[in-house]
C-alpha positions in Angstrom: 39.6 94.1 67.6 42.4 92.0 69.0 42.6 90.8 72.6 46.2 90.5 73.5 48.4 91.2 76.5 50.3 94.4 75.5 50.3 96.1 72.0 53.6 97.8 73.1 55.4 94.5 72.6 54.8 94.6 68.8 58.3 95.7 67.7 59.9 92.7 69.3 57.3 90.4 67.9 57.5 91.9 64.4 61.3 91.3 64.4 60.8 87.7 65.2 58.2 87.3 62.4 60.6 89.0 60.0 63.4 86.6 61.0 61.2 83.6 60.4 60.2 84.9 57.0 63.8 85.1 56.0 64.2 81.3 56.3 60.9 80.3 54.7 61.5 80.5 51.0 58.7 78.2 49.9 56.2 80.1 52.0 57.5 83.3 50.3 56.7 81.7 46.9 53.2 80.6 48.2 52.6 84.2 49.4 53.5 85.6 46.0 51.3 83.1 44.3 48.3 83.8 46.5 48.6 87.5 46.1 48.8 87.2 42.3 45.8 84.8 42.1 43.6 86.7 44.4 42.1 83.5 45.8 42.3 84.7 49.3 40.9 88.2 48.7 38.0 88.9 51.1 37.8 85.3 52.4 37.5 84.6 56.1 40.2 82.3 57.5 40.7 81.2 61.1 44.2 80.1 62.3 44.1 78.0 65.5 47.7 77.3 66.1 50.3 78.2 68.7 51.1 81.9 68.5 54.8 81.9 67.7 56.8 83.4 64.9 56.3 80.8 62.2 52.5 80.6 62.8 52.4 84.4 62.8 54.1 84.4 59.4 51.5 81.9 58.0 48.7 84.2 59.3 50.4 87.3 57.9 50.9 85.6 54.5 47.2 84.9 54.3 46.4 88.4 55.3 48.9 89.8 52.8 47.0 87.8 50.1 43.8 89.6 51.1 42.2 87.2 53.6 40.4 88.3 56.8 42.4 86.3 59.3 41.6 85.6 63.0 44.1 83.8 65.2 43.7 82.2 68.6 45.2 79.5 70.8 45.5 78.5 74.5 47.8 80.7 76.5 50.5 78.2 77.5 51.6 78.2 73.8 51.3 82.0 73.2 54.2 84.4 72.8 52.8 87.8 73.8 55.3 89.8 71.7 54.5 87.7 68.6 50.7 88.2 69.2 51.3 91.9 69.4 53.4 92.0 66.3 50.8 90.0 64.4 48.1 92.3 65.5 50.1 95.3 64.4 50.0 93.8 60.9 46.3 93.9 60.9 45.5 90.4 61.9 42.9 89.9 64.6 44.5 88.0 67.5 42.7 86.5 70.5 45.4 85.1 72.6 47.3 85.9 75.8 50.0 84.0 77.6 48.6 82.5 80.9 45.0 82.8 79.9 42.4 80.7 81.8 40.4 77.9 80.2 37.3 80.2 80.3 39.1 83.0 78.6 40.4 80.6 75.9 36.8 79.5 75.2 35.9 83.1 74.9 38.7 83.7 72.4 37.5 80.8 70.3 34.0 82.2 70.4 35.4 85.5 69.1 37.0 83.6 66.2 33.8 81.7 65.5 31.7 84.9 65.6 33.7 86.0 62.5 32.1 83.0 60.6 35.3 81.6 59.1 35.0 80.0 55.7 38.1 77.9 56.4 39.7 76.9 59.7 43.3 75.8 60.0 42.9 73.9 63.2 45.0 72.2 65.9 43.7 69.1 67.7 40.3 69.8 66.0 39.5 72.3 68.8 37.4 74.7 66.9 35.9 72.2 64.5 34.5 70.3 67.5 33.0 73.6 68.8 31.4 74.2 65.4 29.8 70.8 65.5 28.6 71.1 69.1 28.1 74.4 70.8 28.2 76.6 67.8 26.4 74.8 64.9 25.5 78.1 63.3 29.1 78.3 62.1 28.5 75.4 59.8 26.2 77.5 57.7 29.2 79.3 56.2 32.1 77.0 56.9 33.5 75.5 53.8 36.0 73.2 55.4 39.1 72.8 57.6 42.7 71.7 57.6 44.0 69.8 60.6 47.6 70.2 61.8 48.1 67.3 64.3 47.9 63.5 64.4 45.5 63.7 67.4 43.3 66.1 65.5 43.1 63.9 62.4 42.2 60.9 64.7 39.4 63.1 66.1 38.1 64.0 62.7 38.1 60.4 61.6 36.1 59.5 64.6 33.6 62.2 63.8 33.5 61.0 60.2 32.9 57.4 61.3 29.8 58.2 63.4 28.4 60.6 60.8 29.0 63.8 62.9 31.5 65.6 60.5 29.5 67.9 58.3 32.3 69.6 56.3 35.4 68.4 54.3 38.6 68.4 56.3 42.1 68.1 54.8 44.4 65.9 57.0 47.4 68.3 56.6 49.2 66.2 59.2 49.2 63.3 56.8 50.8 65.2 53.9 54.3 63.8 53.3 55.8 67.3 53.4 54.4 67.5 57.0 54.8 64.3 58.9 58.1 63.2 57.3 59.8 66.4 58.4 57.7 68.3 61.0 56.8 65.3 63.2 60.3 63.7 63.0 63.0 66.3 62.4 61.1 69.3 63.9 59.8 67.5 67.0 63.0 65.7 67.4 65.3 68.7 67.6 62.9 71.1 69.3 61.8 68.7 72.0 65.3 67.7 73.1 66.5 71.3 72.8 63.6 72.7 74.9 64.3 70.3 77.8 68.1 71.0 77.7 67.7 74.7 77.4 65.3 74.9 80.3 67.4 72.7 82.6 70.9 73.5 81.5 71.8 69.8 82.1 73.9 67.3 80.1 72.1 64.6 78.1 75.1 62.4 77.3 75.1 59.3 79.4 71.6 59.7 80.7 68.9 57.0 80.2 66.1 58.6 78.2 62.8 56.9 77.8 60.6 57.7 74.8 57.0 56.7 75.2 55.7 56.2 71.7 57.6 55.4 68.6 55.6 57.1 65.9 57.2 59.8 63.7 57.6 62.2 66.7 59.0 59.5 69.0 61.4 58.4 66.2 62.7 62.0 65.9 63.2 62.4 69.7 64.9 59.1 70.0 67.3 59.8 67.1 68.2 63.3 68.4 68.7 62.0 72.0 70.9 59.2 70.9 72.9 61.7 68.7 73.6 63.7 71.9 74.9 60.6 73.8 71.7 59.5 75.6 71.0 55.8 76.2 67.5 55.5 74.7 64.8 53.2 75.8 61.5 53.0 73.8 58.1 52.0 75.3 55.3 51.0 73.0 51.9 49.3 72.8 52.1 48.6 69.0 54.1 45.5 68.3 55.3 46.7 64.8 56.5 50.0 66.3 58.3 48.1 69.1 60.0 45.9 66.6 61.0 48.9 64.5 62.6 50.5 67.6 64.4 47.3 68.4 65.8 47.1 64.9 66.8 50.8 65.0 69.0 49.8 67.9 67.0 50.9 71.0 66.2 49.0 74.1 62.4 48.2 74.3 60.5 47.6 77.5 57.2 48.4 79.2 56.8 51.9 80.6 56.8 51.0 84.3 59.9 48.9 83.9 61.6 51.6 81.9 60.9 54.2 84.5 62.8 52.3 87.1 66.1 53.1 85.3 65.1 56.4 83.5 66.8 59.7 84.1 64.5 61.5 81.5 61.1 60.5 80.2 59.5 62.1 77.2 55.9 61.1 76.1 55.1 61.2 72.4 52.0 59.1 72.1 49.0 61.4 71.6 47.2 59.3 74.2 45.9 60.3 77.6 47.8 58.8 80.6 50.4 57.2 78.5 52.6 57.7 81.5 50.5 56.6 84.5 51.2 57.7 88.1 52.2 54.2 88.9 55.1 54.5 86.4 56.0 58.0 87.7 56.2 56.6 91.2 59.0 54.3 90.1 61.3 57.1 88.9 64.5 57.9 90.7 65.3 61.1 92.5 66.0 63.9 90.0 64.2 62.4 87.0 62.9 64.8 84.3 59.5 64.6 82.7 58.3 66.3 79.5 55.5 65.8 77.0 55.9 66.3 73.3 52.6 64.7 72.2 49.6 66.7 71.1 47.5 65.6 74.2 48.1 67.8 77.3 47.6 65.0 79.8 49.8 62.3 78.5 50.9 62.3 82.1 48.5 63.8 84.7 50.2 66.8 86.3 47.2 67.5 88.6 47.4 63.9 89.9 51.1 64.2 90.5 50.5 67.5 92.3 48.1 65.9 94.7 50.6 63.1 95.3 53.4 65.6 96.1 54.2 66.9 99.5 55.4 70.2 98.0 55.9 71.8 94.6 58.0 74.8 93.6 59.2 76.5 90.4 63.0 76.0 90.4 63.7 77.5 87.0 61.5 79.1 84.3 59.3 76.4 82.9 60.7 73.8 85.4 58.6 72.7 88.4 59.8 70.4 91.2 57.5 67.9 92.7 58.8 66.7 96.1 57.5 63.2 97.1 57.3 61.8 100.5 60.0 59.2 99.8 62.6 62.1 99.7 62.6 62.1 95.9 62.0 65.0 93.6 60.6 64.8 90.0 61.0 67.8 87.7 58.4 68.6 85.1 59.3 70.8 82.1 56.7 72.9 80.4 53.8 72.0 82.7 53.2 68.7 80.9 52.0 70.5 77.8 53.8 70.2 74.4 57.3 71.1 75.7 58.8 72.5 72.5 56.0 75.1 72.5 55.2 75.6 76.2 58.9 76.0 77.0 60.4 76.9 73.7 59.7 78.4 70.3 58.7 75.2 68.6 60.1 73.6 65.5 63.0 75.0 63.5 61.9 77.6 61.0 63.0 75.7 57.9 60.8 72.7 58.9 57.8 74.9 59.3 58.4 76.3 55.8 57.2 73.0 54.6 54.3 72.5 57.1 52.8 76.0 56.7 53.1 75.8 52.9 51.0 72.6 53.3 48.5 74.6 55.4 48.3 77.7 53.2 47.8 75.5 50.1 45.2 73.4 51.9 43.2 76.5 52.7 43.5 77.5 49.0 42.4 74.1 47.9 39.3 74.2 50.2 38.3 77.7 49.0 38.5 76.5 45.4 37.1 73.0 45.7 35.1 72.5 48.9 31.8 72.6 47.0 32.8 69.4 45.2 34.3 67.7 48.3 32.1 65.4 50.4 32.0 65.9 54.2 34.8 63.8 55.7 38.6 63.6 56.0 40.5 64.1 52.7 44.2 63.8 51.8 46.0 66.8 50.4 46.2 66.1 46.7 49.5 64.4 45.8 50.3 67.0 43.2 50.2 69.8 45.8 52.3 67.8 48.2 54.9 67.0 45.6 55.0 70.6 44.3 55.9 71.8 47.8 58.7 69.2 48.0 60.1 70.2 44.6 60.0 73.9 45.5 61.9 73.1 48.7 64.6 71.3 46.8 64.8 74.2 44.3 65.3 76.7 47.1 68.0 74.5 48.6 69.8 74.4 45.3 69.3 70.6 45.0 68.5 68.7 41.8 67.2 65.1 41.4 66.7 62.7 38.6 63.4 61.8 36.9 62.1 58.6 35.5 62.4 58.2 31.7 59.2 57.5 29.7 60.5 53.9 29.3 60.9 53.5 33.1 57.4 54.9 33.8 55.9 52.5 31.2 57.7 49.6 32.8 56.3 50.4 36.2 52.8 50.5 34.8 52.9 47.4 32.6 52.0 44.2 34.3 53.1 42.2 31.3 56.7 43.0 32.2 56.5 40.5 35.0 54.9 37.7 32.9 
């Protein structure tokens, strides 16, 4: 029995899910394959991802293939109409916009009570619960697939200290995921969410990107393409050099904040933007987080520092400071493209969720032979998704000849 805000919202949600499915041709092929094979039939799958149209189509695809699917996620990244539309399709959904932390833990417990065999997880939220407060779930859990960089780091830490008891596929590390989702998806959707919610011009503004991983690269590129003057802050010397050679200014975060009009965090690290840096921002500066950690800057600490706060637009909160300055936070400091937008473009998630669906399939077929720990998605699956995407785009590429392949494998060629 689903726990959602309003079942009457289902028609709007179903229309959004249908729209997403139209632009996800690789997922449509995956759906047909899973239905034909019967691998999912009667299997229990948990989907712990933001409840928005593309995620809903992933869950619906698994359900159409015969899986018993349960979906949940914290309320700040839940679209109530989509939750209702997904529930109308027979998927159990435990998610409401604006839910409290206690309610969200209760929703996760509902999912765990269904004893999922595979978990498609985000930030390793449910896998951590299964290894701490709900160890009984491990009796029937075959494995998990992790969506985020932060979640993969968590799983590797669990693996390193011997805590991780099931095989987990690092879906985030698949090339069809990070090369496109993290860069092109986050880049477009992050900048778009900030601009849509503020109705402000980016051209000419100084925009600071904290973190120059794949997400930070995407944000920097999109911002520069819209006329922003981009500054990158980093702790990694290689990433900083890369940003410099890509043509961006590079400076420490506190120094960058002195000249910033917009700051976007993309680090996956807590307090990447400390209050001491925020205090250097000029009047009217915008703050947004696009990393997978909700407190890359501490909104609660900023709230204590402020004389007054108020909602000035949907998803935009003003923090008035005693120096007569105002700072504007978009999306409550939570992943802005999902808290204040609909997330990545549909075509990008066609790749990401094909990775997730086929990761779940791989675990159902092979988990018994996989050791506990973090595993890569097999290259042949990753490459097949890429080739399917090229095919649906009508694009053709060359192949190495037998002679060229032999040359690449023969060390004698260099003697």
